[in-house]
C-alpha beads as a LAMMPS data file, in Angstrom:
LAMMPS data file: protein, C-alpha beads

213 atoms
212 bonds

1 atom types
1 bond types

-500.0 500.0 xlo xhi
-500.0 500.0 ylo yhi
-500.0 500.0 zlo zhi

Masses

1 110.0

Atoms # bond

1 1 1 0.000 0.000 0.000
2 1 1 1.206 3.506 -0.782
3 1 1 2.152 5.983 1.915
4 1 1 -0.622 8.047 3.473
5 1 1 -1.062 11.155 5.595
6 1 1 -3.436 9.651 8.164
7 1 1 -4.153 6.172 9.461
8 1 1 -7.347 4.319 8.674
9 1 1 -7.844 3.802 12.408
10 1 1 -7.874 7.561 13.031
11 1 1 -10.400 8.156 10.280
12 1 1 -12.649 5.338 11.520
13 1 1 -12.578 6.816 15.023
14 1 1 -13.780 10.159 13.655
15 1 1 -16.484 8.529 11.526
16 1 1 -17.642 6.326 14.403
17 1 1 -16.807 2.946 12.870
18 1 1 -15.252 0.422 15.295
19 1 1 -11.668 -0.344 14.351
20 1 1 -12.402 -4.072 14.303
21 1 1 -15.219 -3.580 11.780
22 1 1 -13.503 -4.162 8.437
23 1 1 -16.562 -3.832 6.174
24 1 1 -15.575 -0.397 4.837
25 1 1 -11.789 -0.723 5.085
26 1 1 -11.099 -0.951 1.354
27 1 1 -13.287 2.048 0.541
28 1 1 -11.775 4.089 3.382
29 1 1 -8.282 3.179 2.185
30 1 1 -9.165 4.457 -1.293
31 1 1 -10.440 7.749 0.094
32 1 1 -7.321 8.206 2.247
33 1 1 -5.084 7.539 -0.763
34 1 1 -7.060 10.025 -2.859
35 1 1 -6.785 12.672 -0.145
36 1 1 -3.057 12.041 0.289
37 1 1 -2.440 12.377 -3.440
38 1 1 -4.527 15.533 -3.811
39 1 1 -2.977 17.229 -0.803
40 1 1 0.604 16.504 -1.871
41 1 1 0.415 17.053 -5.611
42 1 1 -2.307 19.667 -6.053
43 1 1 -2.656 21.686 -2.854
44 1 1 0.763 21.595 -1.172
45 1 1 2.955 21.065 -4.262
46 1 1 5.424 19.041 -2.225
47 1 1 6.529 15.465 -1.576
48 1 1 6.023 14.188 1.962
49 1 1 7.840 10.855 2.080
50 1 1 11.418 10.808 3.378
51 1 1 13.910 9.668 0.762
52 1 1 16.890 10.808 -1.247
53 1 1 15.979 13.181 -4.045
54 1 1 17.658 14.910 -6.969
55 1 1 16.087 18.188 -8.048
56 1 1 17.032 20.794 -10.638
57 1 1 16.297 24.439 -9.908
58 1 1 16.654 27.634 -11.852
59 1 1 19.709 29.840 -11.387
60 1 1 19.630 33.584 -11.942
61 1 1 22.118 36.053 -13.355
62 1 1 24.557 37.264 -10.686
63 1 1 27.493 39.516 -11.432
64 1 1 30.548 39.308 -9.150
65 1 1 29.610 42.361 -7.069
66 1 1 25.981 41.304 -6.550
67 1 1 25.287 40.729 -2.819
68 1 1 21.759 39.364 -3.322
69 1 1 21.201 35.685 -2.456
70 1 1 19.301 33.126 -4.516
71 1 1 16.600 31.010 -2.897
72 1 1 16.032 27.342 -3.723
73 1 1 12.734 25.916 -2.429
74 1 1 12.928 22.124 -2.302
75 1 1 9.968 19.796 -2.846
76 1 1 10.518 17.686 0.288
77 1 1 11.238 18.873 3.798
78 1 1 12.359 18.955 6.512
79 1 1 15.767 18.628 4.865
80 1 1 17.946 16.097 6.670
81 1 1 21.188 17.958 7.343
82 1 1 22.734 14.846 8.914
83 1 1 22.834 13.162 5.496
84 1 1 24.821 14.161 2.403
85 1 1 23.592 17.284 0.658
86 1 1 25.271 18.185 -2.636
87 1 1 24.693 21.261 -4.776
88 1 1 26.279 21.479 -8.209
89 1 1 26.021 24.542 -10.445
90 1 1 26.262 24.260 -14.215
91 1 1 25.378 26.986 -16.726
92 1 1 24.886 24.445 -19.527
93 1 1 23.079 21.546 -17.829
94 1 1 26.246 19.432 -17.653
95 1 1 26.397 18.972 -13.909
96 1 1 28.184 15.628 -14.003
97 1 1 30.954 16.615 -16.428
98 1 1 31.228 20.399 -16.209
99 1 1 29.693 21.340 -12.873
100 1 1 31.008 23.363 -9.961
101 1 1 30.284 22.014 -6.465
102 1 1 29.147 24.481 -3.818
103 1 1 30.367 24.302 -0.228
104 1 1 28.010 24.472 2.738
105 1 1 28.350 27.609 4.904
106 1 1 30.851 29.094 2.439
107 1 1 28.518 29.170 -0.571
108 1 1 25.090 28.357 0.860
109 1 1 23.091 27.834 4.033
110 1 1 20.177 25.498 4.744
111 1 1 16.900 26.304 6.512
112 1 1 15.955 22.670 7.055
113 1 1 12.443 23.075 8.495
114 1 1 11.340 25.295 5.599
115 1 1 12.915 23.299 2.769
116 1 1 14.971 26.340 1.829
117 1 1 18.541 26.548 0.544
118 1 1 20.007 30.044 0.342
119 1 1 22.768 30.512 -2.213
120 1 1 24.900 33.395 -0.985
121 1 1 25.223 36.591 -2.974
122 1 1 27.814 36.440 -5.712
123 1 1 30.222 38.751 -3.914
124 1 1 30.484 36.181 -1.099
125 1 1 30.959 33.057 -3.221
126 1 1 34.228 31.175 -3.570
127 1 1 36.403 31.996 -6.615
128 1 1 35.742 28.530 -8.093
129 1 1 32.239 29.700 -8.988
130 1 1 33.446 32.374 -11.383
131 1 1 33.400 31.772 -15.097
132 1 1 35.794 34.381 -16.517
133 1 1 34.674 37.681 -14.975
134 1 1 31.079 36.572 -14.590
135 1 1 29.314 35.116 -11.613
136 1 1 26.418 32.669 -11.683
137 1 1 24.368 32.879 -14.885
138 1 1 20.752 32.237 -15.764
139 1 1 19.797 28.621 -16.463
140 1 1 16.439 26.809 -16.113
141 1 1 18.323 23.892 -14.473
142 1 1 21.352 25.706 -13.132
143 1 1 21.430 24.035 -9.711
144 1 1 21.390 20.285 -9.193
145 1 1 20.554 19.492 -5.563
146 1 1 20.903 15.984 -4.141
147 1 1 19.480 15.682 -0.639
148 1 1 17.376 13.695 1.823
149 1 1 14.074 15.200 2.897
150 1 1 10.526 14.489 4.005
151 1 1 8.811 12.554 6.790
152 1 1 9.539 9.026 7.943
153 1 1 6.928 6.287 8.137
154 1 1 5.502 5.944 11.638
155 1 1 6.842 2.703 13.121
156 1 1 3.719 2.370 15.307
157 1 1 1.657 1.663 12.210
158 1 1 4.405 0.014 10.196
159 1 1 5.154 -2.715 12.733
160 1 1 2.590 -2.931 15.528
161 1 1 -0.941 -2.325 14.253
162 1 1 -2.818 -5.648 14.249
163 1 1 -5.301 -4.364 11.636
164 1 1 -2.684 -3.872 8.880
165 1 1 -2.872 -0.078 8.912
166 1 1 0.584 0.544 7.437
167 1 1 2.637 3.272 5.766
168 1 1 1.456 6.292 7.761
169 1 1 3.788 9.281 7.383
170 1 1 4.889 11.228 10.449
171 1 1 3.557 14.542 9.143
172 1 1 2.856 17.460 11.523
173 1 1 -0.151 16.823 13.730
174 1 1 -1.969 19.877 12.394
175 1 1 -1.731 18.632 8.806
176 1 1 -2.899 15.150 9.786
177 1 1 -5.840 16.582 11.750
178 1 1 -7.042 18.725 8.838
179 1 1 -6.922 15.819 6.394
180 1 1 -8.505 13.328 8.809
181 1 1 -11.366 15.702 9.612
182 1 1 -11.970 16.431 5.931
183 1 1 -12.132 12.712 5.093
184 1 1 -14.451 11.945 8.003
185 1 1 -16.828 14.847 7.280
186 1 1 -17.066 13.925 3.598
187 1 1 -17.573 10.263 4.449
188 1 1 -20.451 11.032 6.768
189 1 1 -21.992 13.190 4.040
190 1 1 -21.405 11.112 0.894
191 1 1 -18.941 8.251 1.599
192 1 1 -16.568 9.837 -0.930
193 1 1 -13.948 12.581 -0.869
194 1 1 -15.599 15.817 -1.962
195 1 1 -13.683 18.606 -3.764
196 1 1 -11.620 20.841 -1.502
197 1 1 -13.213 24.252 -1.047
198 1 1 -11.120 27.428 -1.150
199 1 1 -11.600 27.803 2.604
200 1 1 -10.405 24.245 3.236
201 1 1 -7.376 24.807 1.001
202 1 1 -6.462 27.911 2.992
203 1 1 -6.264 25.842 6.181
204 1 1 -3.319 24.029 4.551
205 1 1 -1.363 27.164 3.634
206 1 1 1.077 26.652 6.507
207 1 1 2.257 23.388 4.927
208 1 1 2.353 24.563 1.308
209 1 1 5.584 24.744 -0.673
210 1 1 6.749 28.332 -0.836
211 1 1 8.445 30.129 -3.703
212 1 1 9.114 33.465 -2.044
213 1 1 10.497 34.638 1.285

Bonds

1 1 1 2
2 1 2 3
3 1 3 4
4 1 4 5
5 1 5 6
6 1 6 7
7 1 7 8
8 1 8 9
9 1 9 10
10 1 10 11
11 1 11 12
12 1 12 13
13 1 13 14
14 1 14 15
15 1 15 16
16 1 16 17
17 1 17 18
18 1 18 19
19 1 19 20
20 1 20 21
21 1 21 22
22 1 22 23
23 1 23 24
24 1 24 25
25 1 25 26
26 1 26 27
27 1 27 28
28 1 28 29
29 1 29 30
30 1 30 31
31 1 31 32
32 1 32 33
33 1 33 34
34 1 34 35
35 1 35 36
36 1 36 37
37 1 37 38
38 1 38 39
39 1 39 40
40 1 40 41
41 1 41 42
42 1 42 43
43 1 43 44
44 1 44 45
45 1 45 46
46 1 46 47
47 1 47 48
48 1 48 49
49 1 49 50
50 1 50 51
51 1 51 52
52 1 52 53
53 1 53 54
54 1 54 55
55 1 55 56
56 1 56 57
57 1 57 58
58 1 58 59
59 1 59 60
60 1 60 61
61 1 61 62
62 1 62 63
63 1 63 64
64 1 64 65
65 1 65 66
66 1 66 67
67 1 67 68
68 1 68 69
69 1 69 70
70 1 70 71
71 1 71 72
72 1 72 73
73 1 73 74
74 1 74 75
75 1 75 76
76 1 76 77
77 1 77 78
78 1 78 79
79 1 79 80
80 1 80 81
81 1 81 82
82 1 82 83
83 1 83 84
84 1 84 85
85 1 85 86
86 1 86 87
87 1 87 88
88 1 88 89
89 1 89 90
90 1 90 91
91 1 91 92
92 1 92 93
93 1 93 94
94 1 94 95
95 1 95 96
96 1 96 97
97 1 97 98
98 1 98 99
99 1 99 100
100 1 100 101
101 1 101 102
102 1 102 103
103 1 103 104
104 1 104 105
105 1 105 106
106 1 106 107
107 1 107 108
108 1 108 109
109 1 109 110
110 1 110 111
111 1 111 112
112 1 112 113
113 1 113 114
114 1 114 115
115 1 115 116
116 1 116 117
117 1 117 118
118 1 118 119
119 1 119 120
120 1 120 121
121 1 121 122
122 1 122 123
123 1 123 124
124 1 124 125
125 1 125 126
126 1 126 127
127 1 127 128
128 1 128 129
129 1 129 130
130 1 130 131
131 1 131 132
132 1 132 133
133 1 133 134
134 1 134 135
135 1 135 136
136 1 136 137
137 1 137 138
138 1 138 139
139 1 139 140
140 1 140 141
141 1 141 142
142 1 142 143
143 1 143 144
144 1 144 145
145 1 145 146
146 1 146 147
147 1 147 148
148 1 148 149
149 1 149 150
150 1 150 151
151 1 151 152
152 1 152 153
153 1 153 154
154 1 154 155
155 1 155 156
156 1 156 157
157 1 157 158
158 1 158 159
159 1 159 160
160 1 160 161
161 1 161 162
162 1 162 163
163 1 163 164
164 1 164 165
165 1 165 166
166 1 166 167
167 1 167 168
168 1 168 169
169 1 169 170
170 1 170 171
171 1 171 172
172 1 172 173
173 1 173 174
174 1 174 175
175 1 175 176
176 1 176 177
177 1 177 178
178 1 178 179
179 1 179 180
180 1 180 181
181 1 181 182
182 1 182 183
183 1 183 184
184 1 184 185
185 1 185 186
186 1 186 187
187 1 187 188
188 1 188 189
189 1 189 190
190 1 190 191
191 1 191 192
192 1 192 193
193 1 193 194
194 1 194 195
195 1 195 196
196 1 196 197
197 1 197 198
198 1 198 199
199 1 199 200
200 1 200 201
201 1 201 202
202 1 202 203
203 1 203 204
204 1 204 205
205 1 205 206
206 1 206 207
207 1 207 208
208 1 208 209
209 1 209 210
210 1 210 211
211 1 211 212
212 1 212 213
C-alpha cells in the first residue's frame, strides 16, 4: 500500500466505525489515498515521504559584485542535514561533467524546516564559482541538488498495528488533523472525498511549498 497522511484507524474513530469492523476498510483506504495524493500534488505542491531526491532548480544572473542571495525551495522537507547534501552549479546543464560544487556555509546555508537553501550573494561566493569575470548565470536547471528530505513512516503503524494499517507518514499533527477531519466529514456526508473548497485549502497554507520569502 502507498504511503498516506493519516491512518485508517484515526479516520474510523472520527467517523464512528469500530476499528475491528472491516466492512468499509477498502473504501476508506481508497479515500485516504485520494486525499493524500490531492494534498501533496495539487494543494501543497510538495513530496512528503522521506527519501533521497535529486532536483534541478533555476539559477539567476549574478554579477561578481551582486550581494543578493538566490533562494532554492525544495519539494521535500524537513531537509535532513545529517545526510549528504550536494549542490552542483552548471550553466549548460552538464552537472556531471562540467559542474562546480558548492560548499556548505561558504557558498550556501540550509533552513531545514522550511525546505529552503540560500545561495549566498555572488560577492560572497568562492572563486571557483566564477566563469571568466562573470558570476552565476541564468539557467532553467542551473542548480542540481541531491538531498534527503521528508517525513519518515511511523513505526507504530508500520510494525505494531494488528489491523494492517501501514505506511502512515509522520507529518505534523496539524496537517494530519485537517486531512482526517476532511475525510471523516465527507464520508459522513457522501462516503466519498468531496472537492476541496477554497476555505479548506487555505487551512493548509502553513504546509504549502513556498516560492518566495
